N, C-alpha and C positions, 0 to 999 in steps of 0.2 A: 508230316509224311502226306505223299500225295499218291503217286502211281507206285504200284506194289509189283509190277512186272509179272503179273500172273502166279505168284506165289501160292500154292494151294491152300486153301481154307484151313485144313487140319495143322497146317505148320503155324499159321497165324493165328490160330484160335486163343491160344493163352495171352497173345498180346491182345488181341480185340476184346477179350472179356475184361482187359483192364480200362479200355477205353471209356469215356464219358458218351453220353448220348450224342452230344455235337460233334465229337470226333469220330463216333461210328459212322454218323450221317454224312459227314464230309468224305470218309474213306470210301463209302458205297457210293457216293456222287463220282467219285475219280475211278472206281473200281467195280464197275457194275456186276461183275462175275461173284462177288461178295453176297449179293443180294439173296441168292438162293439158298444159302446155308447160315445166314445171319439171324433168321427169325428167332432162334433160340435165345440170342444175347438181347435182341429188343424185349422179349418175353421176361428176361431178368429185371431189365430197366422199367417195364411197365409196372411189373409187382412191386418194385421199390418205391416207385414214384407215384404210381395211381392204383392202389390196391384194389379199390373197388370196382374196377372196370375189366370186362372181358372183351375180347374181339367179336365183333358182330359175323354173321355168316358171310364168307369170302372177304374178311378183313384179315390182314396181316397183323401182328403185333407191333411193327414199324408204323403202319398207318394209324393204329390206335394210338401209339403214343404221339405221334405228330399231331393228331387231332387233339388230343387232351392238353398236350403242351401248348398249342395254339389258344386254346379255350383258357388256359390258365393265364397266358400273357394277355389277353383280351381283358379278363376279369382285372388283372392287376393295373393296367391302363386307366380302366375304368375308375377303378377304387382311388387311384392316385390323382385323377382328374376331379373326383368328389372332393377328396381331402384338400386339393389346392384350391378348389373354389370354397368351400368351408371357411378355410384360412383367410382368404381373401376378404370374405364376406364380415369375419371376425374381426379382422385388421380396420376395414372400415366401418364397424360399429364403435371400435376403441377409439377410433381418432375423433368422433363426436363426444365421446366421454371423458377426453383429456382434461387434466386440470391445468389451468392456465396461470400463471404467476403474473402479479401486476408489481409495477415498481411503487415504492411507500409514497414516492413524490407525486404520482398520478392519482393516488387515492383520494377521495373526498373525506374530510372529517367526519366522524361519527357524532351525530348530536347527542348530547348526554341530557337525560331526563331529569330534573332536580339536582340533587347536589351529588349524585353518584357519577364518578369520572369514568371515561372511557375504557373499555377493557383492555385496550393496548394502546401503545403511544401512536398519537396522531399527528401527520404532518400538517404543519400550519401553512396556510397558503402565503405565498411571498407576494408583496405590494408590486405592482408594475412599476418601474423605474419613473415614469412622468408622473404618477400620483404621489409618490416619496419627494420629487421635487417640489410639487404643489404645497404639500403639508409642510416643507421646510421653509418654503418663502411665506407662508402665512404664520408661522410661529415665529 
């Protein structure tokens, strides 16, 4: 709904009571004549969403609702930014703590002390091809 064509408030009241605050705000923007009668509707929205607050002197219920709504949105943005920052910090910290796997062929053999064998299979280094040829020629 946009333009209501000057329909009197008392006819629209049952419909306006079912509107969300965003819808009511939009309708009032398009139909300024509703502003003078809709304060009771805003009071209901304030009492539902912001129970602890009452309007200051010379402040309407609509102004209170808009003020508290904007404060809540700013707080939400601030908390979202903090959470995202902490998440990025955590992810960066975890990157440094990641376990890296190595290929068995790239591992150096573990030295065994005494007659005790290594606790896991150790890859034996392969002789370079030139050395193998030399050993074969000598023997």
